[in-house]
C-alpha positions as CSV (number, residue, x, y, z in Angstrom):
1,M,16.0,-23.6,5.6
2,P,17.5,-21.8,2.4
3,N,20.9,-22.4,1.9
4,K,23.0,-19.6,3.6
5,K,23.7,-18.2,-0.2
6,D,20.4,-17.5,-0.6
7,K,19.4,-14.0,-0.9
8,F,16.3,-11.8,-0.8
9,Y,16.1,-8.3,-1.8
10,L,13.0,-6.3,-0.7
11,T,12.1,-2.7,-1.3
12,T,9.6,-0.1,-0.4
13,P,8.7,2.6,-2.6
14,I,11.0,5.4,-2.2
15,Y,8.8,8.3,-0.8
16,Y,8.5,11.8,-2.2
17,V,9.4,14.6,-0.1
18,N,6.8,17.0,-0.8
19,A,5.3,16.4,2.4
20,R,5.7,14.8,5.7
21,P,5.0,11.1,6.3
22,H,1.7,9.8,7.5
23,I,0.4,6.7,8.4
24,G,-0.1,5.3,4.8
25,H,3.7,5.3,4.6
26,A,4.3,3.6,7.7
27,Y,1.7,0.9,6.7
28,T,4.0,0.2,3.7
29,T,7.4,0.2,5.5
30,L,6.0,-1.7,8.6
31,T,4.8,-4.6,6.3
32,A,8.3,-4.2,4.4
33,D,9.8,-4.6,7.9
34,T,7.9,-7.6,8.8
35,I,8.7,-9.5,5.7
36,A,12.4,-8.7,6.4
37,R,12.4,-9.8,9.6
38,R,10.8,-13.1,8.8
39,K,13.2,-13.9,6.1
40,R,16.1,-13.0,8.1
41,L,14.8,-15.8,10.8
42,Q,14.2,-18.1,7.9
43,G,18.0,-17.7,7.3
44,F,17.9,-15.6,4.0
45,D,20.7,-12.9,3.2
46,T,18.0,-10.2,3.3
47,Y,18.8,-6.9,2.1
48,F,15.9,-4.5,2.9
49,L,15.9,-0.8,1.1
50,T,13.7,2.4,1.7
51,G,14.4,5.7,1.1
52,T,13.3,9.1,-0.4
53,D,12.7,10.6,-3.8
54,E,13.5,14.1,-4.1
55,H,13.8,15.3,-7.6
56,G,11.3,16.7,-10.1
57,Q,9.1,20.4,-10.7
58,K,7.0,19.9,-7.9
59,I,9.9,19.7,-5.3
60,Q,11.5,22.9,-7.0
61,R,8.4,24.8,-6.5
62,S,7.6,23.6,-3.2
63,A,11.3,24.7,-2.2
64,E,10.6,27.9,-3.9
65,A,7.5,28.8,-1.8
66,A,9.3,28.0,1.1
67,G,12.2,30.3,0.4
68,I,14.8,27.9,0.5
69,P,17.1,25.9,-2.1
70,P,15.8,22.7,-3.3
71,Q,18.4,20.5,-1.6
72,Q,17.8,22.3,1.7
73,F,13.9,21.4,1.4
74,A,14.7,17.5,0.4
75,D,17.0,17.5,3.4
76,Q,14.4,18.5,5.7
77,V,11.7,16.2,5.0
78,S,13.9,13.5,4.1
79,E,15.4,13.5,7.9
80,Q,11.9,13.3,8.9
81,F,11.0,9.9,7.1
82,R,14.2,8.6,8.5
83,A,14.0,10.1,11.7
84,L,10.2,8.5,12.2
85,W,11.5,4.9,10.5
86,D,14.3,4.6,13.2
87,R,11.8,5.7,16.0
88,M,9.5,2.9,15.0
89,G,12.5,0.3,14.8
90,V,12.4,-0.5,11.1
91,T,15.4,-2.4,10.3
92,Y,16.2,-1.3,6.9
93,D,19.6,-2.4,5.8
94,Q,20.0,0.9,3.3
95,Y,18.3,4.2,3.3
96,I,18.8,5.8,-0.2
97,R,18.3,9.2,-1.4
98,T,18.0,10.4,-5.0
99,T,20.5,13.0,-4.3
100,D,23.0,11.1,-3.1
101,E,26.0,11.2,-5.8
102,A,26.2,7.1,-6.1
103,H,22.5,7.4,-7.3
104,K,22.9,10.0,-9.4
105,R,26.1,8.4,-11.1
106,G,23.7,5.0,-11.7
107,A,20.9,6.7,-13.1
108,Q,23.0,8.5,-15.5
109,K,24.7,5.2,-16.3
110,L,21.1,3.5,-16.8
111,F,20.0,6.7,-19.3
112,T,23.3,6.2,-21.4
113,T,23.0,2.2,-21.8
114,L,19.2,3.0,-23.0
115,Y,20.7,5.3,-25.3
116,E,23.4,3.7,-26.8
117,R,21.2,0.4,-26.9
118,G,19.0,2.4,-29.3
119,F,16.2,3.0,-27.2
120,I,16.2,6.9,-26.8
121,E,15.9,9.4,-29.2
122,L,15.5,13.3,-29.5
123,R,12.1,14.5,-30.3
124,S,10.2,18.1,-30.0
125,Y,7.0,18.0,-28.4
126,T,4.1,20.2,-26.9
127,G,1.7,18.9,-24.5
128,Q,-0.1,19.3,-21.2
129,Y,1.8,18.9,-18.2
130,S,0.8,18.0,-14.7
131,I,3.1,19.4,-12.2
132,G,1.4,17.5,-9.3
133,E,2.0,14.0,-11.1
134,E,5.0,14.9,-13.1
135,M,3.6,13.6,-16.4
136,F,2.5,14.7,-19.5
137,V,-1.3,14.0,-20.4
138,E,-3.5,13.8,-23.3
139,G,-5.6,16.8,-24.1
140,P,-6.1,20.3,-25.3
141,P,-4.9,23.4,-23.2
142,G,-7.1,23.5,-20.2
143,T,-7.1,19.9,-19.5
144,I,-7.2,19.0,-15.8
145,G,-4.5,16.7,-14.7
146,P,-4.8,13.7,-12.6
147,D,-4.1,15.4,-9.7
148,G,-7.4,17.5,-10.3
149,K,-5.6,20.7,-11.0
150,L,-5.3,22.5,-14.6
151,T,-2.2,21.2,-16.6
152,E,0.5,23.8,-18.5
153,T,1.2,23.9,-21.9
154,V,4.8,23.1,-22.3
155,T,6.7,22.8,-25.7
156,E,9.9,21.2,-25.0
157,E,12.5,19.4,-27.0
158,N,12.6,16.1,-25.1
159,F,14.4,12.8,-25.3
160,F,11.9,10.2,-25.8
161,F,12.0,6.3,-24.7
162,K,10.6,4.1,-27.2
163,L,8.4,2.3,-24.7
164,S,6.3,1.3,-27.8
165,E,8.5,-1.4,-28.8
166,F,7.7,-3.5,-25.6
167,Q,4.3,-3.8,-25.6
168,T,4.0,-7.4,-26.6
169,Q,6.9,-8.6,-24.5
170,L,5.4,-7.1,-21.6
171,I,2.0,-8.4,-22.1
172,D,3.3,-11.9,-22.3
173,L,5.6,-11.5,-19.2
174,I,3.2,-10.5,-17.2
175,G,0.2,-12.6,-18.6
176,S,2.6,-15.7,-18.0
177,N,3.5,-14.6,-14.4
178,E,7.0,-14.4,-15.2
179,L,6.8,-11.0,-14.0
180,E,4.7,-11.6,-11.3
181,I,2.2,-8.8,-10.4
182,T,-0.1,-9.1,-7.0
183,P,-2.9,-8.8,-6.3
184,E,-4.8,-10.3,-9.4
185,A,-6.9,-6.9,-9.9
186,R,-3.5,-4.9,-10.2
187,K,-2.4,-7.2,-12.9
188,N,-5.4,-7.0,-14.7
189,E,-5.4,-3.4,-14.8
190,V,-1.6,-3.2,-16.0
191,L,-2.7,-5.9,-18.6
192,S,-5.7,-3.5,-19.6
193,F,-3.5,-0.6,-20.2
194,L,-1.0,-2.5,-22.3
195,R,-3.5,-4.1,-24.4
196,G,-5.9,-1.4,-24.8
197,N,-9.3,-1.7,-25.4
198,V,-9.6,-4.9,-27.0
199,N,-13.2,-5.5,-26.7
200,D,-14.0,-2.0,-28.4
201,T,-12.5,-2.6,-32.3
202,D,-11.6,-5.3,-34.2
203,A,-8.3,-3.8,-35.1
204,T,-6.1,-6.2,-32.8
205,A,-3.2,-8.3,-33.2
206,V,-2.0,-11.5,-31.0
207,S,1.1,-11.7,-29.1
208,A,3.6,-14.5,-29.3
209,A,1.7,-16.1,-26.2
210,G,-1.7,-15.9,-27.8
211,H,-2.9,-12.3,-26.1
212,K,-5.4,-10.2,-27.8
213,Y,-3.8,-6.5,-28.1
214,I,-4.2,-3.0,-30.0
215,P,-0.9,-2.1,-32.0
216,G,0.0,1.2,-30.7
217,A,-1.8,1.3,-27.4
218,L,1.2,1.5,-25.7
219,R,3.1,5.0,-26.4
220,D,6.8,6.3,-26.5
221,L,7.7,8.0,-23.3
222,S,9.4,11.3,-22.5
223,I,12.4,10.8,-20.0
224,S,13.9,14.2,-19.9
225,R,12.6,17.8,-18.9
226,S,14.1,21.1,-19.9
227,S,11.6,23.5,-18.4
228,F,13.0,23.3,-14.9
229,T,16.6,22.3,-13.4
230,W,16.1,20.5,-10.2
231,G,17.0,17.0,-11.3
232,I,19.9,14.6,-12.4
233,P,21.4,16.3,-15.6
234,V,21.2,14.0,-18.7
235,P,24.5,12.1,-19.4
236,E,26.9,14.4,-21.5
237,I,27.3,11.7,-24.5
238,V,23.5,12.4,-25.1
239,A,23.2,15.6,-24.0
240,G,25.3,17.2,-26.6
241,L,22.3,16.3,-28.9
242,T,20.7,19.6,-28.1
243,E,21.2,23.2,-26.8
244,Q,18.9,22.9,-24.2
245,K,19.8,21.6,-20.9
246,H,18.0,18.3,-19.8
247,V,17.3,16.7,-16.5
248,I,16.3,12.9,-16.7
249,Y,12.4,12.4,-15.9
250,V,11.7,12.1,-12.2
251,W,10.2,8.4,-12.7
252,L,13.2,7.1,-14.4
253,D,15.5,8.6,-12.0
254,A,13.7,7.3,-8.9
255,L,12.7,3.9,-9.9
256,A,16.8,3.6,-10.9
257,N,17.0,3.6,-7.1
258,Y,16.4,-0.1,-6.7
259,M,19.5,-0.8,-8.6
260,T,21.8,1.8,-7.7
261,A,21.3,0.9,-4.1
262,V,23.0,-2.3,-4.6
263,G,25.8,-0.8,-6.5
264,Y,24.5,-0.4,-10.3
265,G,26.8,2.5,-11.8
266,S,29.6,1.7,-9.8
267,D,33.1,0.8,-11.0
268,D,34.1,-0.4,-7.5
269,P,34.9,-3.9,-7.3
270,A,33.0,-4.5,-4.3
271,D,30.0,-2.6,-5.7
272,I,29.9,-4.8,-8.9
273,A,30.0,-7.7,-6.7
274,K,27.1,-6.5,-4.5
275,F,24.9,-5.6,-7.4
276,E,25.7,-9.1,-8.9
277,K,24.7,-10.9,-5.2
278,Y,21.5,-9.1,-4.9
279,W,19.9,-8.0,-8.3
280,P,17.2,-8.8,-9.4
281,A,14.8,-7.7,-6.6
282,D,12.9,-10.4,-5.2
283,L,10.1,-8.4,-4.2
284,H,9.0,-4.6,-4.9
285,I,6.2,-3.5,-2.5
286,V,4.2,-0.2,-3.8
287,G,1.3,1.5,-3.4
288,K,-1.8,0.5,-6.0
289,E,-1.7,4.2,-7.6
290,I,2.1,4.0,-8.8
291,T,1.5,0.2,-10.2
292,R,1.8,1.7,-14.1
293,F,5.6,3.1,-13.2
294,H,6.6,0.2,-11.4
295,C,4.7,-2.6,-13.6
296,V,5.2,-1.1,-17.0
297,Y,7.6,1.5,-17.0
298,W,10.4,0.2,-14.8
299,P,10.2,-3.4,-16.6
300,A,10.5,-1.8,-20.1
301,F,13.5,0.3,-18.7
302,L,15.4,-3.1,-17.7
303,L,14.4,-4.8,-20.9
304,A,15.8,-2.0,-23.0
305,A,19.1,-2.2,-20.8
306,G,19.4,-6.0,-21.0
307,L,18.9,-6.3,-17.1
308,P,17.0,-8.9,-15.3
309,L,13.5,-8.3,-13.9
310,P,12.1,-8.1,-10.7
311,K,10.6,-11.3,-9.7
312,K,7.6,-9.9,-8.0
313,I,5.7,-6.6,-7.8
314,V,3.0,-6.4,-4.9
315,A,0.9,-3.6,-4.6
316,H,-1.2,-2.6,-1.5
317,G,-4.3,-0.9,-1.4
318,W,-5.5,2.6,0.1
319,L,-5.5,3.4,3.9
320,L,-8.9,4.7,4.3
321,F,-9.5,7.0,7.7
322,E,-13.1,6.1,9.0
323,E,-14.0,4.9,5.1
324,S,-12.4,8.2,3.4
325,K,-8.9,8.0,1.8
326,M,-6.6,10.2,3.5
327,S,-5.5,13.5,1.7
328,K,-3.9,16.7,2.5
329,S,-7.0,18.4,0.9
330,R,-9.6,16.9,3.1
331,G,-7.3,17.6,6.0
332,N,-7.8,13.8,7.4
333,I,-4.3,12.5,7.2
334,V,-3.0,10.6,10.2
335,R,0.3,11.2,11.5
336,S,2.3,8.0,12.7
337,E,3.5,10.3,15.8
338,T,-0.1,10.4,17.0
339,I,-0.3,6.6,17.4
340,L,3.1,6.5,19.2
341,E,2.1,9.1,21.5
342,G,-1.3,7.6,22.3
343,F,-0.4,4.0,22.6
344,G,3.0,4.8,24.0
345,S,1.5,6.6,27.1
346,I,-0.3,3.4,28.3
347,K,3.5,2.0,29.2
348,P,4.5,5.3,31.4
349,D,7.0,3.6,33.2
350,L,8.9,2.7,30.0
351,P,11.7,5.2,28.6
352,K,10.3,7.1,25.6
353,A,12.1,5.3,23.1
354,E,10.6,2.0,24.3
355,Q,7.2,3.3,24.5
356,D,7.6,4.3,20.5
357,L,8.7,1.2,19.9
358,F,5.7,-0.5,21.6
359,A,3.3,1.7,20.0
360,A,4.8,0.9,16.5
361,D,4.0,-2.9,17.4
362,V,0.3,-2.3,18.2
363,L,0.0,-0.3,14.9
364,R,1.7,-3.0,12.8
365,Y,-0.3,-5.6,14.4
366,F,-3.7,-3.8,13.6
367,L,-2.5,-3.1,10.2
368,L,-1.9,-6.3,9.4
369,R,-4.7,-8.0,11.1
370,E,-7.1,-5.8,9.8
371,I,-6.4,-4.7,6.2
372,P,-6.1,-7.7,3.6
373,F,-3.1,-7.0,1.7
374,G,-3.5,-5.3,-1.5
375,Q,-7.4,-4.1,-0.4
376,D,-8.2,-0.9,0.7
377,G,-8.8,-0.9,4.3
378,S,-10.4,1.2,7.0
379,F,-8.3,2.9,10.0
380,S,-9.8,4.6,13.1
381,F,-8.8,5.0,16.5
382,D,-11.8,3.2,18.0
383,A,-11.1,0.1,15.7
384,M,-7.5,0.2,16.9
385,V,-8.1,0.2,20.6
386,T,-10.8,-2.6,20.1
387,R,-8.5,-4.7,18.7
388,Y,-5.8,-4.1,20.5
389,N,-7.8,-4.9,23.6
390,A,-9.3,-8.0,22.2
391,D,-6.4,-9.7,20.7
392,L,-3.4,-8.2,22.6
393,A,-4.5,-7.4,26.4
394,N,-7.4,-9.8,26.7
395,G,-5.4,-12.4,24.4
396,Y,-1.9,-12.9,24.1
397,G,-1.1,-10.6,27.1
398,N,-3.7,-12.3,29.6
399,L,-2.3,-15.7,28.6
400,V,1.3,-15.1,29.3
401,S,0.4,-12.9,32.5
402,R,-1.6,-16.0,34.1
403,T,0.6,-19.0,32.9
404,L,4.1,-17.2,34.2
405,S,2.7,-16.0,37.0
406,M,1.6,-19.4,38.4
407,V,5.0,-20.9,37.4
408,E,6.3,-18.2,39.5
409,K,4.2,-18.8,42.2
410,N,3.9,-22.3,42.5
411,F,7.2,-23.8,40.9
412,G,9.4,-21.0,42.1
413,G,9.8,-19.4,38.8
414,V,11.5,-22.8,37.2
415,L,9.7,-24.3,34.5
416,P,8.1,-27.8,35.6
417,A,8.3,-31.0,33.4
418,P,5.8,-32.1,31.1
419,S,4.2,-35.7,31.1
420,D,5.1,-38.2,28.3
421,E,1.6,-37.5,26.3
422,I,2.0,-33.8,24.8
423,P,-0.3,-33.5,21.8
424,N,1.8,-31.2,19.0
425,G,0.2,-31.7,15.9
426,E,-1.8,-28.5,15.8
427,F,0.5,-26.2,16.6
428,E,3.1,-27.5,14.1
429,T,0.5,-27.6,11.6
430,L,-0.7,-24.2,12.0
431,A,2.5,-23.0,12.2
432,A,3.2,-24.3,8.6
433,L,0.2,-22.7,7.4
434,I,1.3,-19.4,8.8
435,D,4.7,-19.7,7.5
436,A,3.1,-20.2,3.6
437,D,0.7,-17.1,4.3
438,F,3.8,-14.7,5.2
439,D,5.5,-15.9,1.9
440,T,2.4,-14.9,0.1
441,Q,1.7,-11.8,1.8
442,T,-1.7,-12.9,3.2
443,F,-0.8,-11.5,6.5
444,T,-4.6,-11.3,7.8
445,R,-5.1,-14.8,7.3
446,A,-1.7,-15.6,9.2
447,T,-2.5,-13.4,12.0
448,T,-6.0,-14.6,12.3
449,S,-4.6,-18.0,12.4
450,I,-2.1,-16.7,15.1
451,A,-5.0,-15.6,17.0
452,Q,-6.8,-18.8,16.8
453,M,-3.6,-20.4,18.4
454,I,-3.8,-17.9,21.4
455,T,-7.8,-18.7,21.5
456,N,-7.0,-22.7,21.7
457,A,-4.4,-22.3,24.5
458,D,-6.4,-19.8,26.4
459,R,-9.4,-22.3,26.5
460,F,-7.1,-25.2,27.2
461,F,-5.6,-23.3,30.2
462,S,-9.7,-22.3,31.2
463,E,-10.8,-25.9,30.9
464,A,-7.9,-27.8,32.7
465,A,-8.5,-24.9,35.7
466,P,-4.7,-25.1,37.1
467,W,-6.0,-22.8,40.1
468,K,-7.9,-25.9,41.1
469,L,-5.0,-28.1,40.4
470,A,-2.8,-26.2,42.7
471,K,-4.8,-26.9,45.7
472,E,-4.4,-30.6,45.4
473,E,-1.2,-32.5,46.1
474,A,-2.0,-35.4,44.1
475,S,-2.6,-33.1,40.9
476,R,0.8,-31.7,41.0
477,E,2.3,-33.5,38.3
478,K,-1.0,-32.5,36.0
479,F,-0.6,-29.0,37.5
480,G,2.8,-29.0,36.0
481,D,1.6,-30.6,32.7
482,V,-0.8,-27.7,32.3
483,L,1.5,-25.2,33.0
484,Y,4.1,-26.6,30.8
485,R,1.8,-27.0,27.9
486,S,0.7,-23.4,28.3
487,A,4.1,-21.9,28.4
488,E,5.4,-24.1,25.2
489,S,2.0,-22.9,23.4
490,I,3.4,-19.1,24.4
491,R,6.8,-19.8,23.2
492,T,5.4,-21.0,19.7
493,I,3.0,-18.0,19.2
494,T,5.9,-15.5,20.4
495,A,8.3,-17.0,17.7
496,L,5.3,-16.7,15.2
497,L,4.5,-13.3,16.3
498,Y,8.0,-11.9,16.5
499,P,8.0,-10.2,13.0
500,I,4.8,-8.5,13.7
501,L,5.7,-7.6,17.3
502,P,9.4,-7.4,17.8
503,Y,9.2,-5.2,20.7
504,A,6.7,-7.0,22.7
505,T,8.0,-10.4,21.8
506,A,11.3,-9.6,22.9
507,Q,9.9,-9.0,26.5
508,V,7.8,-12.1,26.6
509,W,11.1,-14.2,25.4
510,R,12.9,-12.8,28.1
511,Q,10.3,-13.4,30.8
512,L,10.3,-17.2,29.3
513,G,13.7,-17.3,30.6
514,L,14.9,-17.6,26.7
515,G,17.2,-14.4,26.5
516,D,17.4,-12.1,23.5
517,I,14.9,-12.9,21.0
518,E,16.9,-11.2,18.3
519,Q,19.9,-13.5,19.1
520,A,17.5,-16.5,18.7
521,A,15.9,-15.2,15.4
522,K,19.7,-15.2,14.0
523,N,20.4,-18.5,15.4
524,G,17.4,-20.1,13.4
525,E,15.5,-20.8,17.0
526,L,12.4,-19.1,15.6
527,N,12.4,-21.0,12.5
528,N,10.8,-24.6,11.6
529,L,9.1,-24.6,14.9
530,H,8.4,-28.0,16.9
531,W,6.5,-29.1,20.2
532,G,8.6,-29.6,23.0
533,G,11.5,-26.8,22.4
534,L,10.9,-25.3,25.9
535,K,13.3,-27.0,28.2
536,P,11.8,-28.0,31.4
537,G,14.0,-26.7,34.2
538,T,14.3,-23.1,32.6
539,K,14.3,-20.3,35.0
540,L,11.7,-17.5,34.1
541,G,13.1,-14.1,33.9
542,P,11.5,-11.1,35.7
543,L,7.8,-10.7,35.0
544,A,5.8,-7.6,34.3
545,P,2.5,-6.9,32.2
546,I,3.2,-6.7,28.4
547,F,-0.1,-5.3,27.4
548,P,-2.2,-3.4,29.7
549,R,-5.4,-2.7,28.8
550,A,-6.3,0.9,26.5
551,D,-9.0,2.7,27.8
552,K,-11.4,5.0,25.8
553,E,-8.9,8.2,26.6
554,I,-6.6,7.1,24.3
555,I,-9.1,7.4,21.6
556,T,-10.0,11.1,23.0
557,R,-6.4,11.7,23.0
558,M,-5.5,10.9,19.5
559,T,-8.5,12.3,18.1
560,D,-7.6,15.7,19.7
561,L,-4.1,15.4,18.2
562,E,-5.4,15.0,14.8
563,Q,-8.1,17.4,15.3
564,S,-6.5,20.3,13.4
565,N,-6.5,18.0,10.2
566,K,-10.1,17.4,10.0
567,P,-12.5,19.1,7.4
568,A,-15.2,21.3,8.6
569,A,-18.6,19.3,8.7
570,A,-21.0,20.0,5.9
571,P,-24.4,21.0,7.0
572,E,-27.3,18.6,7.0
573,A,-30.6,18.8,4.9
574,T,-33.4,19.7,6.9
575,P,-36.1,16.6,7.7
576,E,-38.6,18.0,5.3
577,T,-36.3,18.7,2.4
578,K,-33.7,16.1,0.7
579,T,-30.6,17.7,-1.3
580,V,-30.4,16.5,-4.7
581,T,-27.2,15.2,-5.9
582,D,-25.6,12.8,-8.2
583,P,-25.9,10.0,-6.6
584,M,-22.9,8.5,-8.5
585,A,-20.8,11.3,-7.1
586,Q,-21.3,10.6,-3.2
587,D,-18.0,12.2,-1.9
588,I,-18.6,15.3,-3.7
589,A,-20.4,18.3,-1.7
590,P,-23.3,20.0,-3.6
591,P,-22.6,23.0,-4.9
592,A,-24.4,26.2,-3.7
593,D,-27.0,26.0,-6.3
594,T,-28.1,22.6,-5.7
595,V,-31.7,21.9,-6.2
596,V,-33.5,21.2,-2.8
597,A,-36.9,19.0,-3.7
598,E,-39.6,17.9,-1.9
599,Q,-40.1,14.1,-1.8
600,H,-42.7,11.9,-3.5
601,K,-44.3,15.3,-5.0
602,P,-46.0,13.8,-8.2
603,I,-44.8,15.3,-11.6
604,T,-46.6,15.7,-15.1
605,I,-45.6,13.7,-18.1
606,D,-44.4,17.3,-19.2
607,D,-41.8,17.2,-16.3
608,F,-40.9,13.4,-17.4
609,A,-40.2,14.8,-20.9
610,K,-37.8,17.3,-19.8
611,I,-35.3,14.7,-19.0
612,E,-33.3,13.3,-22.0
613,L,-32.2,9.8,-21.6
614,R,-29.6,8.7,-24.1
615,V,-27.8,5.3,-24.8
616,G,-23.9,5.8,-24.3
617,Q,-20.8,3.4,-24.2
618,I,-18.1,3.4,-22.2
619,K,-15.2,4.1,-23.8
620,I,-12.4,5.1,-21.1
621,A,-13.0,4.6,-17.3
622,E,-10.2,5.4,-14.6
623,R,-9.7,6.5,-11.3
624,I,-9.3,10.1,-9.8
625,P,-6.1,10.4,-7.6
626,K,-7.5,11.5,-4.2
627,A,-11.3,10.9,-4.8
628,D,-11.5,7.5,-3.5
629,K,-15.3,7.1,-4.6
630,L,-14.9,8.9,-8.3
631,L,-14.2,7.5,-11.4
632,R,-14.0,9.2,-14.5
633,L,-15.5,7.9,-17.4
634,E,-15.5,9.0,-21.3
635,V,-18.9,7.9,-23.0
636,D,-19.5,7.7,-26.7
637,L,-23.1,9.1,-27.5
638,G,-23.0,8.1,-30.9
639,T,-22.5,11.8,-32.1
640,E,-20.2,13.0,-29.3
641,T,-17.8,11.6,-26.4
642,R,-18.8,13.1,-23.1
643,Q,-16.4,13.3,-19.7
644,I,-18.6,12.0,-16.7
645,L,-17.5,11.9,-13.3
646,S,-19.6,9.0,-11.1
647,G,-19.1,8.0,-7.7
648,I,-19.1,4.2,-8.1
649,A,-15.7,3.2,-7.3
650,E,-16.4,1.5,-4.4
651,W,-18.6,-1.0,-6.4
652,Y,-17.3,-1.2,-9.9
653,T,-13.4,-1.1,-11.2
654,P,-12.5,0.7,-14.1
655,E,-12.1,-2.6,-16.1
656,D,-15.6,-3.8,-15.1
657,L,-17.0,-0.7,-17.1
658,V,-15.0,-0.3,-20.2
659,G,-17.4,-1.6,-23.1
660,R,-20.7,-1.2,-21.5
661,R,-23.4,0.2,-23.0
662,I,-25.4,2.2,-20.4
663,V,-28.1,4.7,-20.0
664,V,-26.9,8.6,-19.7
665,I,-29.0,11.8,-18.6
666,T,-27.4,13.9,-21.2
667,N,-29.4,17.3,-20.7
668,L,-27.9,18.2,-17.4
669,A,-25.8,21.3,-17.1
670,P,-22.3,20.6,-16.3
671,R,-20.7,20.8,-13.3
672,K,-17.3,20.8,-11.9
673,M,-16.3,18.2,-9.4
674,R,-12.4,17.9,-8.0
675,G,-11.5,20.4,-10.6
676,L,-12.9,18.4,-13.6
677,E,-15.9,18.9,-15.6
678,S,-18.9,16.4,-15.7
679,H,-21.3,16.7,-18.3
680,G,-24.3,14.2,-17.7
681,M,-25.2,11.4,-15.1
682,L,-25.5,7.6,-15.2
683,L,-29.0,5.9,-14.8
684,A,-29.0,3.5,-12.2
685,A,-30.7,1.6,-9.4
686,S,-29.9,0.8,-5.6
687,E,-31.9,-0.9,-3.1
688,G,-32.2,0.1,0.3
689,E,-30.2,3.1,2.1
690,N,-26.6,3.3,0.8
691,G,-27.3,0.3,-1.2
692,K,-25.2,-0.4,-4.1
693,P,-25.8,1.3,-7.4
694,V,-26.5,-1.0,-10.5
695,L,-26.4,0.5,-13.8
696,A,-29.0,0.3,-16.1
697,T,-27.8,-1.2,-19.5
698,F,-29.3,-3.5,-22.1
699,S,-29.8,-7.0,-23.1
700,E,-30.1,-6.4,-26.8
701,E,-27.9,-4.4,-29.4
702,I,-29.0,-0.9,-29.4
703,A,-27.1,2.3,-31.4
704,L,-25.4,4.5,-29.7
705,G,-27.2,7.9,-29.0
706,S,-30.7,6.3,-29.1
707,R,-33.2,8.2,-27.1
708,L,-35.3,6.6,-24.2
709,K,-39.0,7.5,-24.2
């Protein structure tokens, strides 16, 4: 049990108000709520923060398009997030908005501190600016930004943060796990970004901790904007250096929320004490697409300001809807409200607010049970209903119903006394393992272990056949023993499930005659579980079904609710022909002029000679936002560098590819995919339908640009 003074400060990312919340936001928030509930029952002084990010050019333009002021636009969308979290029973301690006055003061203080400590200077800059991602990108005019849209050429006099000065310090802090980043794949991506492509040059240096890096691979960062006004003004002490009016870069503004929420920037003694108590954060939960901002920019700002770093940053994967990443452009975003309406409907006798809490439990359980935290995971209505019926209706709910109904019928609703020989090792051992899994965010393993406890308890009940013992007076003591053991198993399982199923476990706790589970959590009764905690003679509460079975009609209902978001299906090729497209870009619909070729038709040597195959080396590999299967590659062909888009992101990570010598078809006409030009195709082999592609490569050295014959 932690000391009462031990704190745990937990944050979600603050969500950008350019669109309504969807199930991906709920995944992050419900996971954080599970952790917060777990930490509170363990006795930690837990502080759980969430909120919304409301500044930037994208918000200003969205508001203009809607014909309303930016503040009104932000108010409307932020309220949708807050209302949804309240509807789902999320127990945040604070909901911060970057338009809050206290936050503005804190963000300005951080900017001023960075300036006064010599890490900000004014420079003129012309570059390509991505409105969608609120960032400058490398490239000439006409460059496509990471959001797949044309960048705008922007000439500004900006304030720059000297990010490059923290290259080796960040490498060593992250490499040593002093700044812990999980999962390991995200940590390696961050280190690769910080170090540069050390495998591609001899111009490397070595950090204090022995890590190789390329000096200058980490560049300084523009941290102000003067081309728009919707943001926090640069503090007057700094703004006086230029005639232009500047606002603070949206990511510096947004990241500061983690400190301003707990008092940073305030002169009030109570706020100062709060900041000293809770900072640094113990855990930042973020999506993998924003790891660079949280794992590079944020710690660099803190180091420059002389402030402690967060203890851990965990980046979860994408939530895929029926194997495709959710996106507005695809029209496959699933709203959390759809789940609340669908699963809430199977409890028609409950008030609407309780239906929502029940459905939020089901969603939370599915996400934590099915998706290994840190990896991409698939969501579908069918899978959710299947998991619900298997684990909750037929498993946990059925165990509770048949055990407690027998106590009610045969013992007048009073828990019978057990025998003296009650096994307890299995449950206490599993409970300890589950505790450890919660602490490392290994939720799938934790929920699987709990499901195994349910299966074991159900097997014990079935093999003991208490319905037979009930008919034999001589077996009454054994009958009571079976029911006690089963009820005690339910108590233990319910305590472990509480952070995941707070509403449903509260109903079970009351049926066990144990009162308010929230109060039990505060009293420490759900922590350090030991067998035998359920007292004989306890009077059960009123009984009622907890998890009624869900029928297939719920799938239809939820599908209908989301149908308007679905894109039209692409036409299928006829049986006699096959559409020839880039096999490395499987998520891209073929253009109108795609070649349609007959299968297995022989070709001549002259036909083959038309294909130009050359040796290339991958210099840069990176994911394309909102294209879950595509990678953007820059390939050195000896005399030129080509940009190639390849649909291999399911099988290869960017760090797997950099430095590889590969075969490229170089005389294909360029084509546009996701707004980016792809000029060439990688050569790969695959086995079986939808088999993994294996890139053709070389075991011997060969000059770049060499032609294969």
